[in-house]
C-alpha positions in Angstrom: 112.5 106.0 103.2 114.4 104.1 100.9 115.4 104.0 97.1 112.7 102.7 95.9 110.2 105.4 97.1 112.2 108.3 95.9 112.5 107.5 92.8 109.1 106.9 92.7 108.2 110.1 94.7 110.1 112.1 91.7 109.0 109.9 88.7 104.9 111.2 89.7 106.0 114.4 90.0 107.2 114.2 86.0 103.8 111.9 85.9 100.9 114.9 87.1 101.7 116.6 84.3 101.4 114.6 81.8 97.8 112.2 83.4 96.9 116.4 83.2 97.1 117.0 79.6 95.5 113.4 78.6 92.3 114.2 81.5 93.2 111.6 83.9 95.1 111.4 87.7 97.5 109.8 89.1 96.1 107.2 91.5 99.8 106.2 93.0 103.7 105.6 91.3 105.3 102.2 92.7 109.4 101.2 92.3 109.1 97.8 92.5 111.5 94.3 92.0 110.3 91.4 91.1 112.2 88.7 89.9 115.6 90.6 89.3 113.1 92.9 87.2 112.6 96.3 87.7 108.9 97.7 87.4 108.0 101.2 87.0 104.1 101.0 87.9 101.6 103.7 87.3 98.2 103.5 88.0 95.9 106.1 86.4 92.2 106.7 87.2 89.7 109.5 85.8 85.6 109.3 86.7 84.0 106.3 84.6 86.7 104.6 84.6 90.4 104.9 82.0 90.4 103.5 79.0 93.2 101.5 77.1 93.9 104.1 75.0 94.4 106.5 77.6 97.2 103.8 79.6 98.7 104.0 76.0 99.0 108.1 75.4 100.2 108.4 78.7 102.7 105.8 78.7 104.2 106.7 75.5 104.2 110.7 77.0 105.3 109.6 79.7 108.6 107.2 78.9 109.1 110.4 76.7 109.8 113.0 79.7 111.5 110.0 82.0 114.0 109.1 79.2 114.8 113.4 79.0 115.1 113.3 82.5 117.5 110.7 82.9 115.7 110.0 86.8 116.5 106.5 85.7 119.7 105.0 84.9 119.2 101.5 85.0 117.1 99.2 83.0 113.1 98.7 83.7 109.8 98.4 82.4 107.6 100.8 82.4 103.9 99.8 83.3 100.6 102.5 82.6 97.2 100.5 83.7 94.0 101.7 85.7 94.2 100.8 89.5 91.5 98.2 89.4 88.4 97.9 91.3 89.5 95.9 93.9 92.6 99.1 93.8 94.9 99.0 96.7 94.1 102.0 99.5 97.7 102.6 100.1 97.9 107.1 100.8 95.8 108.8 103.0 93.9 110.2 99.7 92.8 106.9 98.4 91.5 106.7 101.9 90.1 110.0 101.8 88.2 109.5 98.4 87.1 105.9 98.9 85.5 106.9 102.9 81.7 105.3 102.8 82.7 102.7 100.7 83.1 99.0 101.4 87.1 97.9 102.5 88.9 94.5 103.1 91.1 94.7 105.6 93.9 91.8 105.9 96.7 92.3 108.7 100.1 91.5 109.3 99.0 88.6 111.9 95.7 86.8 113.7 93.1 89.9 115.2 89.8 89.1 117.0 87.0 89.5 114.7 84.2 88.7 117.8 83.2 85.8 119.2 82.7 86.3 123.1 85.2 87.0 125.6 84.9 82.5 126.3 85.5 82.2 123.0 86.8 84.7 120.5 87.1 84.7 116.7 90.4 85.4 115.1 91.5 85.9 111.8 93.7 87.6 109.4 91.1 89.8 107.4 87.9 91.5 107.6 85.4 93.8 106.0 83.5 96.9 106.3 82.5 100.6 105.2 85.6 102.8 105.8 84.1 105.2 108.3 86.9 107.8 109.4 90.4 107.0 109.4 93.8 109.5 111.1 97.6 108.8 111.7 97.2 105.9 113.7 93.7 104.0 112.9 91.6 102.9 110.8 87.6 102.9 111.5 84.8 100.9 109.7 81.2 99.4 110.3 80.0 96.5 110.3 77.1 97.0 107.2 74.5 94.6 108.7 74.3 96.2 112.4 76.8 99.2 111.7 78.8 98.5 115.0 82.0 100.5 114.6 85.6 98.8 114.9 88.6 101.0 115.2 91.8 99.2 113.7 95.5 100.5 114.3 97.3 101.1 111.0 100.3 99.4 112.1 98.6 95.8 112.0 97.6 96.3 108.7 99.0 95.4 105.9 96.8 96.2 103.2 93.6 98.2 103.0 91.1 97.6 99.2 88.7 98.3 98.3 85.7 96.1 97.9 84.3 94.7 94.8 81.1 92.3 93.8 80.1 90.7 90.6 
């Protein structure tokens, strides 16, 4: 676990009581560097979705708590937002909450997605209904055929909720 992950974890601990105060929950926290800038991103959620007011209230209270704690001793940008419709399912709790939902999976390298032994169809993305997961694997089913496929978590770069407009 790197320094950024440790900081994100400690920031999440500080964020939990703030979110409880405003009737929302912590979805995820990440501390990343992009284009030479440090970002502390807090994703919050609640039944029915979060509002701009929710984000603003949590941001102000969280910023004060972070400043008082001295947790981060370098310049950073704080962002508080909803995880969005196509949210990344990066933690086991996210996967658990999404059982039965349609997901999109991206792989690090092309996988055999179907076809025949003679003519396999390869690709770096697939989608289906999230059926199960464990430490090693993720199981999805094809919504049309109900055929289940098990993918190794080590081969998966990103799992997101699918969304239609």
